C-alpha positions as CSV (number, residue, x, y, z in Angstrom):
1,M,-20.5,45.3,38.8
2,A,-21.5,48.9,39.3
3,P,-19.0,51.6,38.6
4,G,-19.4,53.0,42.1
5,G,-19.1,49.6,43.7
6,G,-15.5,48.5,44.1
7,A,-14.2,49.1,40.6
8,K,-10.5,50.1,40.6
9,G,-10.3,51.8,37.2
10,P,-11.4,55.2,35.9
11,F,-15.1,54.4,36.3
12,S,-14.8,54.0,40.0
13,L,-16.3,56.9,41.9
14,D,-13.6,56.2,44.6
15,N,-10.7,56.6,42.2
16,E,-10.5,60.3,41.2
17,E,-7.0,60.1,40.0
18,A,-7.6,57.3,37.5
19,Y,-10.8,59.0,36.4
20,A,-9.1,62.4,35.8
21,R,-6.3,60.7,33.8
22,W,-8.9,58.9,31.7
23,R,-11.1,62.0,31.2
24,D,-8.2,64.1,29.9
25,V,-7.1,61.4,27.4
26,K,-10.7,60.8,26.3
27,L,-11.4,64.4,25.6
28,A,-8.0,65.0,23.8
29,G,-8.5,62.0,21.5
30,F,-12.2,62.3,20.8
31,P,-13.0,62.5,17.0
32,K,-14.3,65.9,15.9
33,T,-16.7,65.0,13.1
34,A,-18.6,62.1,11.7
35,A,-16.3,62.0,8.7
36,D,-13.5,61.1,11.2
37,L,-15.3,57.9,12.0
38,V,-15.2,56.5,8.5
39,V,-12.8,53.7,7.5
40,E,-12.7,52.3,3.9
41,V,-12.4,48.5,3.8
42,K,-11.5,47.4,0.3
43,D,-12.2,43.7,0.7
44,S,-14.7,42.9,3.4
45,S,-13.9,39.2,3.2
46,A,-10.2,39.9,4.1
47,P,-9.7,43.3,5.7
48,S,-6.1,44.4,6.0
49,A,-4.4,44.8,9.3
50,F,-4.2,48.5,8.7
51,E,-8.0,48.7,8.1
52,L,-8.8,46.6,11.2
53,D,-6.4,48.7,13.4
54,A,-8.0,51.9,12.0
55,I,-11.5,50.7,13.1
56,R,-10.3,49.6,16.5
57,D,-8.6,53.0,17.0
58,R,-11.8,54.8,16.4
59,V,-13.8,52.4,18.6
60,R,-11.2,52.8,21.4
61,R,-11.6,56.6,21.2
62,C,-15.4,56.9,20.9
63,N,-16.8,53.3,21.0
64,M,-17.8,53.4,17.3
65,A,-16.6,53.5,13.7
66,V,-18.3,53.7,10.3
67,Y,-16.9,51.3,7.8
68,A,-17.3,51.5,4.0
69,V,-17.2,48.2,2.2
70,P,-17.9,47.3,-1.5
71,V,-21.6,47.6,-2.2
72,L,-23.6,44.4,-2.6
73,A,-27.2,44.8,-3.6
74,D,-28.3,41.3,-2.4
75,V,-29.4,41.2,1.2
76,E,-28.1,37.7,1.9
77,D,-24.6,38.6,0.5
78,S,-24.7,41.7,2.6
79,K,-25.4,39.6,5.7
80,D,-22.3,37.5,4.9
81,Q,-20.3,40.8,4.8
82,V,-21.7,41.8,8.2
83,C,-20.9,38.4,9.8
84,A,-17.4,38.2,8.3
85,L,-16.5,41.7,9.5
86,G,-17.9,40.9,13.0
87,R,-15.7,37.8,13.3
88,C,-12.6,40.0,12.6
89,F,-13.4,41.8,15.9
90,G,-14.2,38.8,18.0
91,L,-18.0,39.1,17.5
92,H,-19.4,35.6,17.3
93,H,-22.6,35.3,19.4
94,L,-25.6,37.0,17.9
95,D,-28.6,37.8,20.1
96,K,-31.7,36.5,18.3
97,N,-34.8,38.6,18.9
98,P,-38.2,37.3,17.9
99,Y,-38.4,39.3,14.8
100,A,-34.9,38.6,13.5
101,D,-34.4,36.3,10.6
102,E,-33.3,32.7,11.2
103,D,-29.7,33.7,11.0
104,A,-30.3,36.2,13.9
105,I,-29.7,39.2,11.8
106,T,-32.6,41.7,11.6
107,P,-33.6,43.3,8.4
108,L,-34.9,46.8,9.3
109,H,-37.3,48.1,6.7
110,V,-40.9,49.3,6.6
111,A,-42.8,46.1,7.3
112,A,-45.5,45.0,4.9
113,G,-47.3,41.8,4.3
114,A,-49.4,39.4,6.4
115,Q,-46.9,36.6,7.1
116,R,-46.1,36.1,10.8
117,L,-42.7,38.0,10.9
118,E,-43.9,40.9,8.9
119,A,-47.2,41.2,10.7
120,G,-45.4,41.2,14.1
121,R,-42.8,43.7,13.0
122,K,-45.5,46.2,12.2
123,M,-46.1,46.7,15.9
124,Y,-42.6,48.2,16.5
125,I,-41.2,51.5,15.5
126,P,-37.9,50.3,13.9
127,Y,-40.0,48.5,11.3
128,T,-41.7,51.8,10.3
129,S,-40.5,55.0,8.7
130,R,-41.2,56.9,12.0
131,P,-38.3,58.6,13.9
132,I,-36.7,56.7,16.8
133,N,-35.5,58.5,19.9
134,W,-32.3,58.0,21.9
135,H,-31.6,54.5,23.1
136,T,-29.1,51.7,23.4
137,D,-30.1,48.4,21.8
138,G,-31.5,45.7,24.0
139,Y,-32.2,48.0,27.0
140,Y,-35.1,45.6,27.8
141,N,-32.9,42.5,27.8
142,T,-32.0,40.6,30.9
143,P,-28.4,40.9,32.2
144,A,-27.6,37.5,30.6
145,R,-28.5,38.9,27.2
146,R,-26.8,42.3,27.3
147,I,-26.0,43.7,23.9
148,R,-22.4,44.8,24.1
149,A,-21.8,45.4,20.4
150,M,-23.8,46.0,17.3
151,I,-23.3,46.3,13.6
152,L,-25.9,48.4,11.6
153,H,-25.3,48.0,7.9
154,C,-26.8,49.9,5.0
155,V,-27.9,47.9,2.0
156,R,-30.1,50.8,0.7
157,P,-30.8,54.3,2.1
158,A,-34.3,55.8,1.9
159,G,-35.1,56.6,-1.7
160,T,-36.5,60.0,-1.1
161,A,-35.3,61.6,2.2
162,G,-34.4,61.0,5.9
163,G,-33.0,58.1,7.8
164,Q,-30.1,60.0,9.4
165,N,-28.6,58.5,12.6
166,A,-27.4,60.5,15.5
167,L,-24.7,58.7,17.5
168,F,-23.4,59.3,21.1
169,D,-20.7,57.5,23.0
170,P,-22.0,56.3,26.4
171,E,-18.6,57.1,28.0
172,M,-19.2,60.7,27.1
173,V,-22.5,60.6,28.9
174,Y,-20.7,59.2,32.0
175,L,-18.1,61.9,31.7
176,L,-20.5,64.8,31.4
177,M,-22.6,63.5,34.3
178,R,-19.7,62.8,36.6
179,E,-18.3,66.3,35.9
180,R,-21.7,67.8,36.8
181,D,-22.5,65.7,39.9
182,P,-21.0,62.3,40.7
183,E,-24.1,61.6,42.9
184,M,-26.1,61.3,39.7
185,V,-23.7,58.6,38.4
186,A,-24.1,56.8,41.6
187,A,-27.9,56.9,41.3
188,L,-27.8,55.4,37.8
189,C,-25.5,52.6,39.0
190,A,-28.2,51.4,41.5
191,D,-29.8,48.0,40.8
192,E,-33.2,49.6,40.9
193,A,-32.4,52.6,38.7
194,M,-34.6,51.7,35.6
195,T,-37.4,49.2,35.1
196,I,-38.9,48.3,31.7
197,P,-42.3,46.7,32.3
198,G,-43.0,43.4,30.7
199,N,-44.5,42.9,27.3
200,D,-47.7,40.9,27.6
201,V,-49.3,42.2,24.4
202,D,-47.1,40.4,21.9
203,T,-47.2,36.6,22.5
204,D,-44.0,36.2,20.4
205,V,-42.1,38.4,22.9
206,N,-43.9,37.7,26.2
207,R,-41.2,39.4,28.3
208,G,-41.4,40.1,32.1
209,D,-40.3,43.2,33.9
210,V,-36.6,44.0,33.6
211,T,-35.0,46.1,36.3
212,G,-31.4,47.1,36.5
213,P,-28.8,49.9,36.5
214,V,-28.2,52.3,33.7
215,F,-24.4,52.2,34.2
216,S,-22.5,48.9,35.0
217,L,-19.1,47.4,34.3
218,N,-18.0,44.4,32.5
219,R,-16.1,42.2,35.1
220,K,-13.8,40.9,32.4
221,D,-12.2,44.2,31.3
222,G,-13.7,46.9,33.4
223,S,-15.4,48.5,30.3
224,L,-18.5,50.6,30.9
225,Y,-21.9,49.3,29.8
226,M,-25.0,51.5,29.5
227,R,-28.7,50.6,29.1
228,Y,-31.0,53.6,28.3
229,T,-34.1,54.7,26.5
230,A,-35.5,58.2,26.2
231,R,-39.0,56.8,25.9
232,K,-41.6,58.4,28.2
233,R,-44.2,55.6,28.3
234,N,-43.7,52.1,29.7
235,I,-40.7,52.9,31.8
236,V,-40.3,53.3,35.5
237,W,-37.4,55.3,37.0
238,A,-36.3,55.2,40.6
239,K,-38.1,57.9,42.6
240,D,-35.3,59.2,44.8
241,A,-34.0,62.8,44.2
242,A,-30.6,61.8,42.8
243,S,-32.2,59.5,40.2
244,Q,-34.7,62.0,39.1
245,K,-32.0,64.6,38.8
246,A,-29.9,62.2,36.7
247,V,-32.8,61.4,34.4
248,A,-33.4,65.1,33.8
249,F,-29.7,65.7,33.1
250,M,-29.7,62.8,30.6
251,E,-32.5,64.6,28.7
252,E,-30.5,67.8,28.9
253,I,-27.4,66.1,27.5
254,L,-29.2,64.6,24.6
255,T,-31.2,67.7,23.7
256,D,-30.1,69.5,20.5
257,G,-27.7,72.2,21.6
258,G,-27.3,70.7,25.0
259,P,-24.1,69.8,26.9
260,G,-23.7,66.7,24.7
261,E,-24.0,68.5,21.4
262,P,-20.2,68.8,20.7
263,Y,-19.9,65.0,21.0
264,I,-22.9,63.9,18.9
265,F,-22.2,62.6,15.4
266,R,-24.9,62.7,12.8
267,H,-24.5,60.6,9.7
268,T,-26.7,59.3,6.9
269,M,-25.3,56.0,5.8
270,K,-24.7,55.2,2.1
271,P,-24.9,51.7,0.6
272,G,-22.1,49.6,1.9
273,E,-21.5,51.7,5.0
274,G,-22.1,50.4,8.4
275,L,-21.9,51.4,12.1
276,I,-19.8,49.0,14.2
277,C,-19.9,50.0,17.8
278,N,-20.0,49.0,21.5
279,N,-23.7,49.6,21.6
280,V,-23.7,53.4,21.6
281,L,-26.7,55.6,22.0
282,H,-28.4,56.3,18.7
283,T,-31.4,57.8,17.1
284,R,-33.0,57.7,13.6
285,T,-34.8,60.5,11.9
286,G,-38.0,59.6,10.0
287,F,-37.6,58.8,6.4
288,E,-39.5,58.5,3.1
289,D,-39.0,55.6,0.8
290,G,-39.1,55.9,-3.0
291,A,-41.8,54.6,-5.2
292,Q,-40.0,51.4,-6.2
293,D,-38.7,48.5,-4.1
294,D,-35.1,49.3,-4.9
295,L,-35.6,52.8,-3.4
296,N,-36.8,51.4,0.0
297,R,-34.5,51.7,3.0
298,M,-33.0,48.4,4.0
299,M,-30.6,48.2,7.0
300,L,-29.2,45.0,8.6
301,R,-28.9,44.9,12.4
302,A,-26.6,42.4,14.1
303,R,-26.6,42.5,17.9
304,Y,-23.8,40.8,19.7
305,I,-23.3,39.5,23.3
306,E,-19.5,40.3,23.1
307,R,-17.8,43.6,23.1
308,I,-15.6,44.5,20.2
309,E,-12.2,42.8,20.9
310,G,-9.3,45.0,21.7
311,T,-11.2,48.2,22.4
312,A,-11.1,48.6,26.2
313,S,-10.6,51.9,27.8
314,L,-7.6,54.1,26.7
315,I,-6.3,54.1,30.3
C-alpha cells in the first residue's frame, strides 16, 4: 500500500490533519543525541519489563534503539544473545541471504580465505573495511522478502580506528520531504520509483531486476516502510521531474550539514552493544583492524521479515 494511495493515517497525503498531529508529536519526542538511544540490559537471556519498555519507547520515537548487554567474546554465544533479544520483540523470521551463516545470521568482518562463503563475501563492500554509504537493508529484495527490522550487534569493534555508524529514521525523511513538497513524496510512492538491476555476475545470488516504491505502508499496522540506497551505479530512478527532484532532495537531506543533520545519530558501537531497529537508514565509516585476530572488527547482522512488535506510529 502506498502512503498516497488510500491510507487513512498520518502517512496519507489526503489526511493533512492526521499528518500534522503526528508530525508535531514526532518532532517533540525525537531523541536529541545518540546517547539517548542507549538502554542497558543486564541479562540478555531475560530482559526486565522495564528494559524492554525502554527499548520499545525509543523505537516508537525514532525507529531505533541501542542496547548494551553483557559482553561475550564467543561469536556463537553472541548469536544466541541476538536471537534471544529479537524474540522478545516478536522477531522470529530471519531473512537468509546467500552469504549468511547456516543460522541466517551474517558475520560482518573483512573477508579472507578461499572457502566458498569467504570468497563470495569478498565481492561485497560490507565484508571489507571500506565505507558504506546511506542505505536501508535489503533494498534489492522482492516485496515478499522486505526487511522490516534488523539487529546489528558488536562482538568486536575495529582494533585501530573507524567503523562508526550514522543512523537516520526513515520517518524523518518522509517528514522533511513532505514539509518541502508533498509531490516528491507522491513520486517516491510510485510502483516504478526505483529499480535495482539484477545481479547476473554472482551465481550464488542470481537475482533479477527489482522495481518498486521507496515509500510504502504495512497493511497490517499502517507503519511506513522505506527502501533506499545512495549508490550511483546499478540503480535506475524514474525519469519524471517529481521523482528526479525527490532523489536530489534525498541527497540534500543526507549530506553532512543538510536538512537532516539535526536528526542523524552517529555512534561507534562497543562490544556488547547493538542496534535494534525498524530497518533505519545507516552508513558505516571505513575502519582499520588491529594486527591480531582479536582486534579485528566483528559485527553480527540479523535481518527480520517482521517489524519490531509494539512500535507502531505514536499517533
